[in-house]
N, C-alpha and C positions, 0 to 999 in steps of 0.2 A: 852226545855221549852214547855209548853202546851198552846194551844189557850184558852183565857179567856172566850170564848163563845160570843154570840151576846149580845149587850148592853141591849136589852129589855128582855132578859131571860138569865142572866149570869150563872145560874146553869144548863141550857140546853146544854149539850155537847154530842157529839156522844158516848163517853165512858159511859155515864150514861143511854143511851136508846138503844144502838145497841147490838146485840149479838156478841160474839167473832168471829163468822164466818163473820159477816158483817164488823167488824173492820178489819179483816185480808184481806178481799177481796179488800176494799178500791179502787174501780174503779170509773170512772166518773158517771156511772149510779147509783151506790149505794149512792154516795155522793149527787147527784142531787135529788134522791128520798127522802133522809133524809132532805135535805134543804127544799124541797117543803112541806113535811109533817110537819116538826117540827119547822121551822122558818118562813114559809110563809103562813101557814094555808091552804094549798092546797093539802090535802092527795090524791086526785084523779087526780091531774094534769098530772102526768107522764103517767098514763094509758089513760087519755083523749087525750093526745097528740099522743099516739100510734095510737089511733083510727083515729085521724085527718090525720096523716101521711099515714095511710092505705087508707083512703078515697081519699086523694089528689093524691096518686100514683096509685089508682085502684088495690091495692093489698089486699089480705086477711090480717086481723089484725094479725093472727098468724105468718105471714111472716115478720112482722116488728120487728126487734130485738132491744134490749136496746140501742145499739150504734146508730141506726138510730134515735131513739127518742132524745138521747143526742145531736146529730148533728143538729136536728131540733131546739132544744132550743138554741144551740149556734148560729145558723144562724140568729135567731131572735134578738139576742143581739149584733151582730157584728156591728161595725161602718158602717154606710151607708145602713143598711138593712131597708126595708120598714116596 
C-alpha cells in the first residue's frame, strides 16, 4: 500500500516530485529535506539549520554533515527538550 499524502495536499507525494535517485536513497536527510520543502513551506530550513549547528559548535559549515543536521532537528522534537 502507498501513503495517501498529507491531508492538505493529497496529490503531493514524494513519488510525484523526487528523482529516482532521491527515491532510492530514502535516508533521513533526504526525507527531512523533502518534508521541510514540500509540506512545511520551509525550503531553506535544512541549510539554515546546518549553519546554526556550525555556529553553535564553532565549526566551519562545510564540516557539518547531513546526519548532524538531522540529529539537531530530532533533538529539538524529543520529549523533554527545551
